[in-house]
KEBADO-993954 format. One record per atom (N, C-alpha, C, O, CB): residue in one letter; x, y, z. Coordinates in steps of 0.05 Angstrom, whole numbers, plus 5000, padded with zeros to 4 digits. Atoms other than C-alpha are relative to their C-alpha. Glycine has a CB too. Example, Ala and Ser with C-alpha at 12.3 -4.5 7.8 and 13.67 -1.06 7.14 Angstrom:
BEGIN
a501849765000 a524649105156 a501850245000 a503950245013 a498050015025 s498449764999 s527349795143 s498550225014 s499550445018 s500950094971 
END
This chain:
BEGIN
m502750035009 m657818800747 m499450214978 m499950444982 m498050025023 a500649815022 a655519110681 a497550165007 a495850085023 a499549844974 a502449834996 a650519670679 a497549864989 a497649734969 a500350274986 l502550135007 l643419430675 l498550174980 l498450424983 l498349935024 e501749855018 e638919620617 e497550085014 e496549945031 e499449844974 t502549904988 t632920030635 t497649854989 t497349824965 t499750304995 p502550145010 p626319640632 p498450194983 p498250434988 p498449905023 q501749845018 q621719880576 q497750135015 q496650335005 q498949834978 a502249884985 a616520030629 a500750285009 a498850445014 a499349835025 f499249734993 f620520650647 f500150174975 f501950154959 f502850015014 d500249835023 d618321160596 d498750275008 d496350295009 d498349864977 p501049754989 p617621880622 p498350164981 p497250374989 p502250165010 w501749865019 w614022100559 w497449854994 w495749944978 w501550054974 d502450165004 d608621560562 d497950105020 d498450085044 d500649705003 p502049914982 p602121840591 p499249795021 p498649865044 p497550084985 a500750214981 a600721170624 a502149985022 a501449945046 a499749724986 f497949994980 f607421190659 f499750245018 f500050225043 f502849994987 v500349764984 v606421910681 v497749985019 v497850085042 v499650254981 a502450034983 a599521730708 a500749845025 a499749905047 a497849884985 d499350174978 d602621190752 d502749874995 d502949654984 d497849775005 p497350115005 p610221090751 p500949795019 p503049675016 p501950235000 y499050164978 y610520680814 y500449704993 y502349585003 y498150025023 p499450275008 p609819980782 p502749984985 p504249794988 p497849894983 a497550005015 a615620150735 a502350035019 a504449915016 a500150224979 y497949974980 y619720380795 y500549745014 y502849675020 y499250225020 e499750254986 e618419720829 e501749814983 e503449664994 e497249875006 e498450175018 e621219360768 e502950104999 e504849935000 e498950004972 l497349895000 l627319830767 l501549915025 l503749825023 l499950304998 r498750084975 r628819690840 r500749705001 r502849625011 r498350085024 a499650294999 a628018940831 a502349924982 a503749724987 a497549864991 r498050085019 r632818930772 r502850115005 r504750054991 r499150084972 g497449914994 g638519310803 g500150285013 g498150415016 g501750014975 r499649754986 r641419920838 r500650234982 r500550464990 r502249975020 v499449795019 v643420310776 v499449904972 v500049674965 v503050105003 h500750075027 h641020320704 h500850234982 h500350464988 h496949944998 y499449795020 y643620690643 y497650044982 y496449854972 y502549924983 y502349935016 y638021050606 y500850164976 y501450404979 y497850155017 e498949885024 e640121210535 e498550254991 e499750444982 e500149804978 p501449765010 p634521700516 p500750265012 p500650474999 p497049965003 t499249754986 t636922210567 t503050005007 t504050195018 t498450055025 n497250034994 n644121960573 n500550045030 n502350195038 n501750204984 q499849974971 q643221890648 q500249725013 q499349525001 q497650165012 w500050254983 w644421360702 w497850035021 w497950215038 w502949965013 l502349994981 l638021230740 l500649845025 l501649625024 l497549894986 v499650134974 v638521070814 v497349985014 v496250195021 v502150155018 p502850034991 p631920780841 p499749945030 p497449965040 p498649804985 r500450094973 r633320540912 r500750215021 r502450385016 r501749755005 h499849794980 h632820940976 h502950025011 h503850255015 h498149945023 a497449994987 a639620751006 a502050154982 a503550324992 a501049725005 e498149875017 e643520970945 e499350304995 e501050474996 e500149864973 v500849725004 v639421600932 v500750175024 v501950395022 v497050024995 s499349854975 s640221821005 s503050055002 s503850275010 s498949855024 a497149974998 a647721691003 a501150194979 a502850364985 a501349734998 l498949835021 l648922030936 l499350295004 l500850464995 l498949904973 l500749724995 l645222660957 l502150135019 l502350385019 l497250025012 r498049894981 r650722741010 r502949964990 r504850035003 r499749865027 d497450085011 d656522510965 d501350244986 d500250334966 d499949764982 r498749765011 r661323090949 r501449944973 r502550124961 r501950125019 r498950075027 r663822710887 r497950074979 r498550054955 r500849714999 l502149915018 l657322940856 l499450295004 l499950405026 l497449835004 g500649724998 g655123650842 g497750084983 g497149964963 g502550174993 r502149895016 r649324060817 r501150144975 r499750184955 r498250195017 t498649885022 t654324410772 t502749874998 t503749745017 t500150315003 y497150085003 y661224240745 y501750244993 y504150214991 y500349774979 q498549785011 q663224930722 q501850145021 q503350315014 q498150204989 h498149904980 h666625090789 h502749854998 h504649945010 h498849985028 r497550165002 r671824560770 r500849964971 r503249934965 r499649745013 f499350075027 f671424440695 f498650194980 f496550314986 f499149714994 t501449885022 t669824780629 t498249794987 t498449554993 t502050124979 h501850195014 h664424470585 h501849804985 h501249564984 h498150154981 e498350175017 e670024200540 e501449795018 e501549565011 e502050164984 d498650184982 d674023910598 d498249775010 d499149555015 d501250155024 f501950194989 f667723560623 f498749824979 f497149654985 f497950155016 g501250165022 g665923270555 g497250074994 g495649914985 g500249715008 r502849925005 r659523680550 r500050244981 r502050384978 r498750085027 t500449785018 t656924180500 t498750235014 t496850195029 t498449914975 a501249774988 a655424880522 a497250044990 a496649984967 a501750264995 p502849955009 p648025080519 p500150194977 p501950364974 p498350125023 p500149825023 p646025440455 p499750295010 p498450345030 p497649934982 p500049724991 p646926200459 p497250115004 p496850285022 p501450174979 e502749894997 e639426330451 e498749925026 e496750045034 e498349914977 h501050084973 h638325970518 h501350155023 h500750105046 h500349715004 e498349884979 e643226420555 e498450145022 e499150105045 e501850204987 p501449874978 p638126840594 p499049815021 p499049865045 p497750164990 f500950204980 f635226210626 f502349905016 f502249885041 f498649774986 h497750124986 h642025920643 h501450215019 h502350135040 h502049894980 v498849804982 v644726580671 v498350025026 v499450035048 v500150284987 l501849984977 l638626620716 l500249755017 l500449765042 l497150044991 n500150264985 n638625880736 n502749945013 n502849855036 n499349784981 d497450094991 d646125790744 d501150175023 d503150095035 d502050004977 h499149834978 h646926350795 h498349975026 h498750115045 h500050294992 g501650074976 g641726070844 g501449795016 g502949625005 g497249924993 m498450184983 m644325680903 m499449714995 m501149545002 m499550065030 l500650285006 l640825040881 l501949884980 l502549654980 l497249974991 d498250105022 d645525000821 d502850115004 d504350134985 d498950094974 l497349924993 l651825240857 l501149805020 l499749675034 l500150295011 e498650174981 e656924860897 e501850185018 e502350415010 e501849784986 p498249834983 p661425110955 p502450094984 p503449954966 p500949845024 p500849824978 p664125620967 p497650194994 p496550305013 p502350165009 d502249815006 d658826030929 d497449915012 d495950075023 d499750024969 h502550104988 h653125580952 h499950065030 h497950155040 h499849704995 t499949964971 t655425641025 t499550295006 t498050365025 t502749915011 r500349714995 r655826401021 r497150094997 r496150235014 r501950164981 i502849915006 i648926500990 i498149875020 i496350005030 i499249944971 r501950144982 r645425971033 r500250125028 r498250145042 r500649705000 r499749884973 r648326291096 r498350255002 r497050305023 r502950065006 l501549764999 l645126951078 l497049955000 l495550075015 l500850184976 v502850055003 v638426671057 v498849855024 v496549895031 v499549844974 s501050164978 s637826191115 s499050165023 s497550075040 s502149805009 k500949834978 k636926771162 k497050064998 k495750115019 k501550275000 a502949955004 a629926861132 a498449745005 a495949755005 a499550104973 f501450264997 f628226121143 f500749865026 f500449615028 f500649834976 t499550134974 t630326001215 t497349905011 t495250015004 t501450195020 p502650094988 p625125611256 p498450225013 p496050235011 p500649795020 r501449784987 r623526241295 r498650184979 r496450274983 r501950175018 t501149835021 t622526661232 t497649874987 t495550004982 t502150064979 v502250145013 v618126131199 v497649985019 v495350015010 v500949724992 e502250024981 e614026041263 e498550265002 e496150275007 e501149915027 r501349744999 r612626791262 r498150034977 r496250194978 r502150225001 l501849985023 l609426701194 l497549835003 l495649874988 l501549914975 k502250184997 k604626171219 k497250135002 k495450054988 k500449825023 p502649874999 p598926641238 p499150114973 p496750104966 p500050235021 y500749905027 y599226971169 y499249784982 y497349804967 y502450164989 v500650235017 v599326301134 v497349885007 v495749824990 v502249785003 d502650104991 d593526041176 d497750174992 d495650084982 d500049965031 r502149825008 r589426661163 r499449994970 r497149984962 r500750295009 l500350005029 l590726661089 l498749744990 l496949744973 l502750044986 a501250265007 a589125911083 a497050005007 a495449904991 a501549775015 g502849994992 g582626021121 g498450174981 g496150104974 g499850115028 e501549825019 e580626601075 e499649874973 e497549894961 e501550264997 l500250135026 l582026201012 l498049785001 l496349764982 l502849894991 v501950224998 v578125601036 v497250115004 v495350004993 v500749825023 a502649874997 a572426061058 a498850094974 a496450064969 a500250245020 g500949925026 g572026330988 g499149764983 g497149784969 g502250144985 l500750255014 l571825620960 l497349905010 l495549824994 l502149785003 v502550094988 v566225441008 v497750184991 v495550094984 v500249995031 e502249815007 e562226070993 e499149974971 e496850004965 e501050295004 a500650055028 a562625910919 a498649734995 a497749684973 a502550024983 g501250265003 g559925220932 g501849794987 g500949574980 g497550024985 g498150195013 g566124890903 g501850154981 g501750394978 g498649774986 g498149875020 g571425020850 g502349824995 g502149574997 g500950275010 d497550155006 d578424810832 d501950045023 d502950265028 d501350104973 l498249994976 l582624640893 l502850104992 l504250225008 l500249735013 l497449925010 l588824770850 l500250314999 l502050435011 l500649884973 t499849715005 t587425490829 t498850175022 t499550405025 t498650074974 d501449854979 d583025690888 d501450005027 d501250185043 d497249905004 v498750024974 v587325450946 v503049934997 v504750075008 v498649795017 a497350115001 a593625050928 a502050204989 a504250235000 a500149754984 e498149815012 e596825580883 e500250265015 e502450355021 e499250054971 p499849734988 p595026250915 p501350015027 p502650215034 p497350135001 l498950004973 l597126050986 l503150035000 l504150225010 l499249765015 p497149974999 p604625910976 p501150224984 p503250344991 p501349744992 v499049785016 v605426420921 v499850265016 v501750425016 v498450034974 a500349754984 a602726970967 a502050005023 a503050225029 a497150015011 v498150004977 v607026741025 v502850074992 v504150245004 v499949725014 i497249945007 i613626740988 i500250284988 i502350414991 i501049784979 a499949725011 a611827390951 a500050205023 a501450405022 a497650054982 e500049834976 e610327701019 e502850015013 e503750225021 e497949915020 m497450014988 m617027461046 m502050164984 m503750314994 m501049715002 l498149865017 l620827730986 l499550304999 l501350464997 l499849894971 g500749725001 g617028390987 g498950084973 g499250314965 g502450175007 i501249945026 i613528340919 i497250125005 i495649985017 i499949754982 p502649884995 p607628820921 p497749844989 p498049714968 p499950294989 e502350165009 e600828500915 e499150054972 e498549864958 e497750045019 p500949965027 p598928840850 p501949894979 p501149854956 p499750304995 d498050105019 d605228560817 d500149704999 d501749594984 d502850115007 r499650294997 r604027830834 r498849824979 r499449584977 r498949925027 a501450165020 a599627600776 a501949844982 a501349614976 a498250174984 p498250165018 p605527400730 p501749805013 p503049645000 p501750204984 l498150174986 l609327030784 l499749704993 l501649564986 l499950045030 r500550285005 r606026350775 r500549924971 r501849724966 r497149935007 p499350075028 p606226360698 p503050014994 p504049844980 p498650204981 w497149995004 w613526580699 w501349755011 w503049624998 w501350255014 s498950244987 s615126020747 s499549754984 s501349584980 s498949975029 a500750245016 a611425500706 a501749974975 a502649764968 a497050004993 d498450005024 d615125700643 d502949935005 d504249794990 d499750264985 i497250064994 i621925690676 i500449715009 i502349585000 i500950195023 c499750284990 c620725020711 c499649804978 c500349564981 c497949965021 g500250195023 g619024710643 g502749904991 g502949684980 g498650144977 m497350095008 m626524680631 m501249785018 m503249675012 m501950245001 y499050214982 y627324190689 y499049734992 y499749535004 y499350065029 e500850265009 e623723650651 e502249874983 e504150004975 e497450034983 l497950145015 l627623120613 l499850084970 l497650074958 l499649705003 n499949935028 n629823340543 n497950204992 n496250144974 n499849754983 p502149805007 p625623980540 p500150084971 p502350094959 p500250255018 s500149925028 s623324200471 s500950284996 s501350435015 s497149974989 e499249725006 e625424840436 e497850195007 e498450425016 e500750034970 g502349834991 g618425120449 g500150055030 g499650275039 g497449874992 t499849974971 t619324990523 t502350185007 t502050355025 t500449725013 a497649834994 a626225310522 a499450294993 a500250475008 a502449914983 a500649735007 a623525920486 a498250145021 a498650375027 a498650014972 k501749884979 k618126030538 k501650055025 k501250255039 k497749805007 a498449964976 a623225940594 a501950244997 a502350395016 a501749755005 v498249775005 v627926450562 v498450265003 v499350445016 v501249984972 r501749764998 r622226960555 r499350065029 r499550295037 r497549964983 a500749954972 a620026860627 a502550095016 a502250265033 a498949745012 s497649924986 s627226910651 s500750304995 s501550445014 s502449834991 v499549725007 v628127580615 v498150185015 v498950385027 v499950044970 e502049824988 e621627870640 e500250005031 e500050225043 e497249904993 f499850014971 f622527630712 f502550155009 f502550295029 f500149705010 t497549864993 t629727890713 t499650304999 t500550445017 t502249914981 e500449725003 e627728570688 e498250115023 e498750325033 e498750074973 y501749914978 y622128620740 y501650025026 y501450215040 y497649815003 l498550004975 l626828430797 l502150215001 l502750335022 l501249725005 k498049785000 k632128920775 k498750265009 k499850415024 k501250034971 e501449754992 e627029480781 e499250005030 e499450205043 e497550044983 l500850024972 l624529220848 l502450035019 l502250165040 l498649745006 i497649974984 i631629160876 i500950295001 i501750385022 i502249824989 e499249715001 e633229870854 e498150165018 e499050345032 e499950104971 a501949864983 a626830110888 a500649955030 a500450135046 a497149924994 r499550064972 r628729750953 r502750125009 r503150185033 r500149695004 r497649864992 r635730050951 r499450285009 r500650395028 r502050004976 k500749724993 k632530740952 k498250015025 k498450205041 k498650134976 e501949994977 e627130561002 e499749725011 e497949575003 e497250114990 p500150284988 p628429921043 p497449955014 p496050145024 p502349965019 a502450094986 a622629531072 a500749765018 a503049675018 a497749934980 d499650234983 d621828961121 d499549754984 d497549614989 d498250015026 d500450245017 d622728411070 d502849884993 d504849994999 d498550074974 l497550155005 l627927911045 l501750144980 l504250144983 l499349724990 i498449865019 i630128320985 i501650225013 i503950265008 i498350114977 s498749794985 s631728911030 s502249895018 s504350015021 s498050165017 g498150134983 g635328431077 g502549924984 g504749954994 g498849775013 l497750085017 l639728161020 l501650254992 l504150244990 l499149854976 i498649755007 i641428880999 i501650105024 i503950185021 i498050214991 a498649914975 a643229061071 a502449825005 a504549925013 a498149995024 a497850184996 a647628441076 a502350064981 a504650054989 a499249704997 y497949925019 y651328651013 y501450265009 y503850285008 y498750044972 d498849754991 d652329351040 d501849965025 d503650125030 d497850205007 e498450054976 e655229051104 e502449824995 e503949765013 e498249875022 g497650155007 g660428651066 g499649714992 g501549594982 g501850015023 d500550275010 d657127981051 d499450024971 d497250124963 d497649865016 r500249955028 r658227970977 r497949824986 r498249584985 r502749974987 l502050135015 l652027790937 l499650174975 l498650394977 l497349955016 t500349845024 t652128030865 t497150044993 t495349905003 t501549874976 e502849955007 e645928320834 e498849754986 e496549684991 e499750244981 q501050245013 q645327700790 q499449785020 q497349645018 q502049904979 e500550204980 e645927240850 e497450075016 e495949895023 e502449985019 m502449914986 m640527660885 m497549934984 m495649834994 m500250305006 i502350065018 i635827600825 i499549704998 i497249625001 i500550124972 s500350295003 s637126860816 s499049885026 s497449695026 s502749874992 t501050104974 t636026740891 t497150055003 t495649885013 t501650135023 c502949934998 c629327100889 c498349824983 c496249724991 c499550294993 v501550175018 v627026700829 v499949715011 v497949585010 v501250004972 l499950274988 l629326050861 l498149975023 l496749775025 l502949935008 l501850014976 l625726200926 l497150004992 l495549865004 l500650235019 l502850005009 l619326350888 l499349734988 l497349614995 l499550234980 n500650255013 n619725730844 n500049775019 n498049625020 n502149954978 a499850234981 a622025240897 a498150045023 a497249855036 a502849975010 g501749944977 g617825600949 g497149944996 g495549955016 g500450285008 h502950075004 h611225420917 h499549764983 h497449634986 h498650244989 e500650225018 e611924890863 e499549745015 e497549615011 e502449964981 a500450254985 a612824310912 a497550015017 a496149815020 a502549955017 t502449974983 t607424580959 t497549974984 t495649844993 t500150265015 v502350025017 v602424670903 v499449714993 v497249624996 v500350174975 n500450275009 n603423980876 n499649805022 n498149605019 n502349914983 a500550174977 a603823650944 a497250025010 a496049835019 a502050075023 t502749964991 t597123950961 t498049854982 t496449704992 t499350304999 v502050145018 v593323700899 v500649704998 v498749544998 v500150134973 n499450285000 n597023040896 n499049875025 n497949655025 n503149954997 g500950114975 g595522940969 g497049975003 g496149765011 g501050175023 w502950024998 w588123090965 w498949794980 w496949664986 w498750274995 w500950215019 w587422650903 w500549735012 w498849555008 w501650034973 a499550254986 a590622090943 a497949955022 a497049725025 a502849995012 l502050034979 l585822221001 l497349924988 l495949755000 l499850255016 f502550075012 f579822190955 f500049714991 f497949584990 f499450194976 r499950285009 r582221510929 r500249815024 r500049575020 r502449964982 h499850174976 h583021261001 h498050115021 h498850235040 h503050005011 p502149884982 p576421451035 p500349935029 p499550085046 p497349934990 e499850074972 e578021071098 e502250165014 e501950235038 e500749705002 q498049834988 q584321481109 q499050295003 q499550425023 q502550004982 l501149734998 l580622131094 l498050015023 l497950215037 l498650074973 a501950004977 a575121931144 a501550015026 a500750155045 a498349744999 a498449994975 a580421801197 a501250275005 a501350365028 a502349794999 l498949734997 l583622481184 l497850205008 l498350375024 l501350094973 r502249824993 r576922831187 r499149965030 r498350155043 r497549954982 a500850064972 a575522491254 a502150095020 a501550135043 a499449715003 d497849944982 d582322661283 d502050184987 d503850094973 d501449745010 h498249815013 h585923291261 h502849995011 h504650115000 h498850285003 s497350034990 s591823121305 s501849834982 s504249824985 s500049875028 l498550165020 l593922661247 l501350184979 l502950084963 l498249804987 i499049835022 i595523271204 i503049994996 i504049964974 i499150285004 p497150015005 p603123281217 p501049754987 p502649774968 p501450045027 t499150255013 t604122551200 t498749974972 t499949854954 t499549765017 a501350015026 a599122611143 a501550164979 a501950064956 a497150105002 v498449835018 v603223171111 v502449844990 v503049844966 v500850265013 e497650155008 e609522741112 e499349764982 e500649714963 e501549905025 e500850245015 e605922121087 e499150064972 e499749924953 e497949845015 l500949925027 l602522471029 l502250094982 l502150044958 l497850225003 m497649925017 m609122771006 m501649764992 m502849754971 m501750195016 r498650255007 r612122071008 r498449854979 r499649754960 r500549835025 y501650185016 y606321710976 y499950084971 y500049914953 y497249995012 d500049915028 d605922140913 d501850254998 d500850485000 d497150074990 t497849804997 t612422540911 t499850224979 t499750164955 t502749864998 p500349785020 p611823230878 p502450044982 p502150124959 p499450265014 l497649995017 l619023220853 l501049724996 l502049605015 l502250195012 q499550295004 q620222540821 q503049944995 q503949725000 q498449914977 l497350065009 l627422620797 l501850245007 l500950475004 l500249934970 f498149794994 f633523020818 f502749924988 f503649704992 f500350055032 e497650065015 e639923070777 e502550105013 e502650305027 e499850114972 r497449914990 r647223100796 r502149914979 r501949714966 r500749875028 w497750065017 w653723120755 w502149845016 w502449885040 w501250254988 v497950164987 v659222610770 v502750164996 v503750174973 v500249714987 l497649845001 l665323040786 l502549825002 l504749894992 l500150205023 d497850204998 d669822440804 d498749724997 d496449685007 d501650035026 d501150275004 d668821710785 d498849895026 d500049925047 d502149814989 i501250134977 i664121340832 i499249724991 i499049664968 i497650155011 e500850285006 e662120610837 e497349945015 e497150005039 e502149805009 i502550074988 i655020370849 i499549704994 i499149624971 i497650174989 d500650295003 d654019620861 d501749874978 d500749714962 d497149964994 g498250125019 g660119440820 g500250144973 g501950064956 g499349724996 t500049855025 t658619920763 t501450275004 t500650425021 t497250044989 t498649754998 t663520500753 t498550214983 t498150174959 t502949984991 i501349785014 i660021150735 i502250214996 i503250325016 i497550125016 p497649835005 p665321590702 p499550305004 p497250395002 p501049964973 r500149704999 r666822330712 r498850104974 r499550004952 r502750125005 g501349895024 g662522730664 g497349894995 g495749994979 g501749954976 a502750115003 a656422290670 a498050155017 a498750315034 a500049705008 e502149884984 e649722510698 e498349785013 e497649595000 e498350184982 i501650194985 i645922140752 i497350125005 i497050365012 i501449935027 a502749914994 a638422190759 a498949835023 a498449595021 a498149964974 m501050144976 m636122010829 m497050015000 m495850235000 m501250135026 l502950035002 l628921760828 l498850025028 l498549825042 l499249744986 f501249964973 f625722070890 f497449845003 f497049725024 f499550305004 g502550144998 g619021770875 g500449705005 g498949585020 g498350044975 s499350294996 s622021070871 s501149965027 s500449775041 s501949904978 a498750034973 a626321170933 a497950015022 a498149875042 a502150215004 n502149974979 n620121380972 n498049765000 n496349755017 n498550254995 h501750255000 h616820710954 h501749755003 h500949534995 h498349994974 d498150224998 d622820270969 d499349845025 d499449945048 d502950105002 p500750164976 p620719691015 p502349955019 p501949885042 p498949734991 a497850024982 a627719681043 a500150235020 a501450215041 a502649994985 a500049764982 a626320361075 a497350055013 a497150185033 a500850244985 f502749954990 f618720351086 f498549745002 f498549574983 f498650204982 t501850234998 t613919821112 t497650054983 t496350264984 t499249965030 a502349995018 a608519681061 a499950274985 a498050434990 a497449965015 p499849745012 p610620281018 p497750074981 p497150314977 p502550034984 g502349945018 g604720210970 g497550075015 g495550145002 g499649764983 k502449944984 k599820321027 k500250295010 k502250385020 k499849815024 l500249744988 l597621021046 l499249975029 l497049875035 l497950184984 d500450034972 d598221051121 d500650275014 d502950345018 d501849775012 l499749734988 l597021741153 l501149995028 l501850205039 l497450144999 t498850024973 t599421481220 t502949914999 t504149875020 t498449805017 r497350105002 r606221271193 r501950175015 r502150415011 r500849994970 k498149854984 k611521471243 k502949994989 k504250194987 k500049895029 d497350035011 d617921181213 d499850064970 d499149894954 d501049705005 n500549905027 n617921591149 n502450164990 n502350414989 n497550164999 p497649855009 p624921771123 p499950084970 p501850044955 p502549835004 h500249925028 h622322051057 h502050214993 h503050365010 h497150104994 i498049815009 i627022471015 i498750204981 i500150304963 i502349854986 s501449805017 s621822930983 s501250275001 s500950434982 s497150015007 f498749744997 f625723531009 f503049984994 f504550165001 f499650115028 s497250055007 s632423240984 s501649955026 s500449885047 s501250244985 a498350054977 a638323171032 a502850124995 a503350214972 a500349695006 g497349895004 g645523401043 g499950314999 g498150435010 g501249894975 i499749715000 i647724121029 i497750134984 i497250374988 i502750084989 h502249895016 h641924210980 h497349935012 h495349954998 h500249914971 y502650054987 y636524011030 y498350254998 y499450475001 y500449915029 c501849775005 c630524461017 c500050195024 c499150125046 c497149904995 i499849814979 i631625091057 i497250095010 i496850185032 i501650254991 g502749924993 g624125231056 g498249775010 g495849815013 g498750124976 a501650224991 a621924551082 a498250075024 a495949995024 a501849765007 p501749934977 p619424821150 p497650174991 p495450145002 p501650155021 l502249835010 l615225351113 l498049834984 l495649874987 l501150234983 a501850175016 a612424841064 a498249835019 a495949795013 a501649824982 r501650164981 r610224401123 r497850165013 r495550075016 r501849885021 i502049824988 i606624991155 i497850064980 i495450064988 i501350265010 e502049945020 e603125161090 e498249764994 e495849794993 e501450094974 l501650255006 l600924441076 l498149945023 l495849875019 l501949764995 a501650054977 a598424361147 a497750205002 a495550145010 a501750005026 a502049794998 a594725031145 a497749964981 a495449984988 a501350274995 s502250055019 s590924881081 s498449755007 s496049755003 s501149994972 m501450254993 m589324181105 m498150055023 m495849965023 m502049785007 e501749944977 e586624431172 e497650174992 e495450125001 e501750155021 a502249835009 a582424971138 a498049844984 a495649884988 a501150234983 l501950165016 l579424481089 l498549795017 l496149755013 l501549854977 l501450204983 l577923951142 l498050145018 l495950025024 l502149855017 t501849854981 t574724481187 t497750134986 t495450104994 t501650215015 q502149855013 q570924901138 q498549854979 q496249914972 q501150254987 a501250165022 a569424381085 a500149705006 a501349554992 a501450064973 p499850284991 p568423721122 p498749804981 p499149564983 p498849975027 t501250185019 t564223441065 t501150044972 t499849974952 t496950054999 l498749965025 l569123621010 l499949754983 l500749534992 l502950105004 t500450235018 t567823160950 t501350064973 t501150294963 t497149934997 l498949975027 l571423050884 l497749994980 l495949824982 l502149784994 t502250005020 t566923220824 t500849874974 t499249744961 t499250294995 t499150125025 t571222990766 t502849885004 t504550005017 t500150224977 e497350124997 e577122510762 e502050184986 e501750254962 e500049714988 p498149815012 p583122960750 p501849884979 p502249634978 p501750125022 q498050085020 q588022930692 q502850085010 q503250305021 q499450144973 r497249944993 r595522890705 r501150204980 r500550204956 r501649755000 k498449845018 k599923430677 k501949814985 k502749614996 k501650235015 p498350185015 p604223130622 p502949985010 p504549825001 p500150084971 n497350004989 n610523290662 n500649755016 n498949645029 n500550255017 f499150234983 f614522730695 f501550105024 f500950025046 f501749814984 v498349924978 v619723090737 v498550145022 v498650075046 v502350184990 i501749864981 i615023580770 i497149894997 i495849954977 i500150324996 r502550165002 r608823160785 r497650155012 r497650225035 r500449735014 g502449864991 g602123500789 g497649944984 g497649764967 g500650305000 l502550045014 l595023550764 l499250254984 l500150474991 l497849945021 e501049775016 e591723990712 e497950165017 e497850415015 e498749904973 a502049874984 a586024140761 a499049795020 a499549555017 a497650114983 l501350184981 l582423840822 l497450135008 l497250285027 l501949955025 k502749884997 k575024020818 k498549865024 k498449625025 k498449974974 v501350104976 v571223950884 v497450165005 v497050384994 v501850035024 n502349864989 n564524130915 n499349895027 n500849735038 n497649994980 f500750084973 f560724010979 f497349855000 f496349775020 f499850255019 
END
């Protein structure tokens, strides 16, 4: 079977598509299991079964440099002026494969065990309550900047051991770095990512040096101690791991929060049911992450030829797995276009799968539940004041703002 051409409805730079990509996804799924998309030189995979399987397929990798040079793989090395971003990005465990990925994840996972995360719950609940109380006292505001952003940023900064006075640049650094994860980023986007990478790296070098001299009860001190005990983690791996944990530790939570509340405001009957019964919060969190997925696309390199529905995808190609489409696949979900906060059978892949399954997923769930509980309890008449604008990004799906009052 020949590769299918991508329907024109799929256009990640079209504001109308970014506002609502789900009809285009439906067309993609209907027309086949794999589509070649020339503008990004990628193979798009839109259905849940294939995406779920490929996330676990060791013939694919987040990197190829553990096996091939750029030349061997038929790819061009990044331009030298982008090097600070790629050095930072390429040494984080999300963009590594075994054995390096296994080694780093083993060390970091000690900070994300169920017991460790559960110990954070009182802190998360208290902080969520304080942020919502501030919003209520002000009579309203921007749910994005007043609650959704500060909660997960503070939590992951607290875990890492970043002092409170130093936290203001964290979100801007993260936003600039994450701009490089969009499709075909511009030179302006790359320049901002490089600058943020340099500044964040320099800051963390100083903080790591301070923790070497005076350890504290935080993750950075723990990684230093593990190194001293023989678990080899280079300074660059340590820096890249901290940046990854900050970026991944709040980007999805921030966008899941505002995407979720925007969905609730558009479905008043579901919001009314949630307000009447807070025991729905756990399933509501899962359903809202499925319904409007914060990470729409995840990329993998083809390390060895694979076949999808009769089409051979050659080594050296890049596959783009469409999480947002997979989460709306009727083969995996009953009535996927319907928001159902009571949905029990919900195999969404918003946290990925396989060896790169999100290590912070348990923490993200606690944060999402905490802010939702605080808003339902303290702001039971929360109302949208202005229809929000989508950010122009496709891969990381979020809102410019979410203005509310009471």
